[in-house]
N, C-alpha and C positions, 0 to 999 in steps of 0.2 A: 266283596265276591264277588265275579263277573256273575250274568246270569245262566254266562255257559258254563257253571260249576268249576272253571280254572281252579288247580289248588285243591282243589275238592280231593283227600285220597280217594275218596268210595265212586266217585265219577270218571277220574283216571283208571283207574283199577274197572271198574266197566266200559271205557274207549278203548285198553287197553285189551281187553276180552273180544270183544268186537272185533277188532284189529288181526288176529287169529286166520289162519287162512287154514283149510283143510289138507291133509296130508299129498295127498292126490296133487291138486289145485298148487301147492306150494312147490311142491317136485317138478310139474309143469312147466311154472314160471320160471324158476332157479334154472333149470336146462333149455328150453325157448329159446329164451327172449335172447341172453348173451349170444343164441346161434345166431337169430334175424339179425341183429344188431349188428354183429361182427362180417354180414354176409351183406349190409346194406339195404336187409329188407327193411319195410316201416315195419314200426313194434305199434300194434293196437295200443290205444290208451291209457284201456280197461286194465292189458297188460303189465304194461310197464308199472301201472299204482298200484297192482295185486306184485309185480316183482319185488319194486320199494319195499313193501307190508312183508313181502319174506324172508326180506333180511335182512330186518328189524322184530322177526316176529320174535317172541321171547328174550328181549333184548336184554342184558343187566351189564350195567355199568361196574369199573371197577373203582379201584378202592378213591375215599376222596384225599382229597390234596392234603397233604403232608403226614395221611397214614401211612404205617410202615404195610409193603408188603409180602406176601410169605417169601422164607428161603424158596429159592429156583436153581434150575442147573438147566442149560438151553447150550447148545452147540452153535456153533455160526455157521459161518460160512464155507471156510477150512474146517470143518467137523473138530473145532480147538473148545473144548468146554469152558464154558466160563456158568459161575456160581454169582448172585448178587452180588455176595463178600467180596468176589475181586471184582467187581465193578465201582460197585461206593467209591468215593471220593474223599477228600476233607470237606468239602461244600456237598457232600450226597449223593445221589442219585437223581439223571431223569428218564422214566423209560416213557414211550411214544409207543404204544399200539396201535397201528393201523387194519383195516379190511383189506384183503386185496381186491386189488382189483382183474387180476390174471387168472382167468377162468381156466 
């Protein structure tokens, strides 16, 4: 193990806690930074860093590769309902979720 404690669950947990922002700061950077960026204003580096941290605050990962996801039903862009069982084919189903950059 490295001197930084990488891989140590206690160290990783401590680092995760230190990276959380207070609610007011999180709200400010999540609303103001996109406005500044889209209007061409210069974004303060500290605000940008906190903006990235706020987006990843309390980040939880999804299922592991090969792990079965829970049943779900969601509407598509045409309001047609789709369930996991409807989408799964002979070779399985590949689900990809991304965060929207459209604020």
